[in-house]
N, C-alpha and C positions, 0 to 999 in steps of 0.2 A: 735330561728329564726322564723320569721313570713313567712308563705307561703300562697300566695294568690291563691285560687283554680283556678281562671281564668288564672293564669300564670303557672300552673302545667302541664308539658309536659308528664311526666311518673310518675306513682305512683306504686312503687315496680313492675315495668314491667319486665317480663322475656325477655331477648334478646338472642335468640338461633341460628339464622341462620348466617352461615358465609356469607360474603358479607355485604350488608347494610340492616338495618331494621329501619323503621320510628317510632318515638314516638307514643304512643297510643293516645295522645291528640295533637291538633294543635291549636295555638293561632290565632284568627281572629283579626287583628289589627283594623278593622273597628268597632269592638265592644269594644275593649280595648283601648279606647282613652287616649292618653298621658300617657302611662303606666310608664314612667320613671320620669315624672314631672321635667325635667331638671337635674336629678341626674344620676350618672353613673349606668349602668345596667350590670348585671352579669348573666351568665348561671352557675348554681350550679348543680353538679352531685354527688349523694350519692350512694355508693355501699352498698346495703342492704344485699345482699348475694353474696359471692365471685364467680368470674368466675373460670372455672377449665380447660377446654379443648382447648379453642382457644389460640392463641399465643399473640395477642395484640388486642386492641380496640381503635378506634379513635372516639371521641365525636364531632360531627359537628352540628352547628346551621345553618339551611337553611331557605330561604325565597322564596316564589313563589306566583303567582297569582291564583293558584288553591289549593284546600284542600289536594290534594295528594302530594303536595310539591315534585313532581317528576322531574321537569325540571327547577328548580329555580336556585338560586345563593347561594353559601356557604358564610355565614356572618363571621364565625370564627370557629376555630378547635383547639383541644388539640394536634393534631398529634397523631400517634400511641403510646399507653401506654402499656407496657408489662403486661401481665395478672398476673404475680407474685406479682405485686404491687397493684392489684385491690382486696384487701382483704375487707371483711365485717368490718364495723365500723372504717375504715381508715378515715383520714381527708377528708372532701368534696373536690372535684375538683371544683375550681372556675375559670371561664374563663371570662375575661372582654369582653363585647360585643362592647364597644367603640362607635364610630360614625356610626357603621353599621346599627343601627336601623333607622337612618335618611333616608337611601336608601332602606329600607325594602319594599317589596311588601305587599299584604294584609295578607298573612298567614305565620306563623313561625312554624317550627318543628325541632326536633333533629333527626339526623341520627346516628345510632350506626353502625360503620363499623368494623366488626370483621375480623381478619386475622387468617388463620389456619382452624381448623375443627369447626363444629357446637358445640355450648355450650348449656348446660341446667342447670337448678337449680339455676341460678343467678337471682338477682333482682336489678333493678336500679330505682332510683327516680331522676328526673330532673325538674328544674323549673327556671324561670327568677325572679330576685329580685334586688332591689336597696340596700339591706342590706345582704351581703353574710356571715356575722359572727353571 
């Protein structure tokens, strides 16, 4: 699978705080012109290292007019996924973005919303792509 560095939101990022944590990278749509080129777009999440102590995690794609993506709009979400199914080397989580990109503001980021206790030792890679397989 081809991963465009400009569309990489997290690269083996540790997500450890219960509550929400923003991806290490933010996509600036003013610089990434026409990223889907008329094709369907997907958020792909790969669990590099398993989660262990939180109870579930929700992967959410957000858009905002500021780089902090702190008061924007959620574009799509996986809904809470129980941590027992978030094992390393499992099949990637693929979430269709759909028409949400058409209403996106300037910046896009992923929020990792952990339920339960803090977690550590995990690693997540997330990116946008037109070719999720």
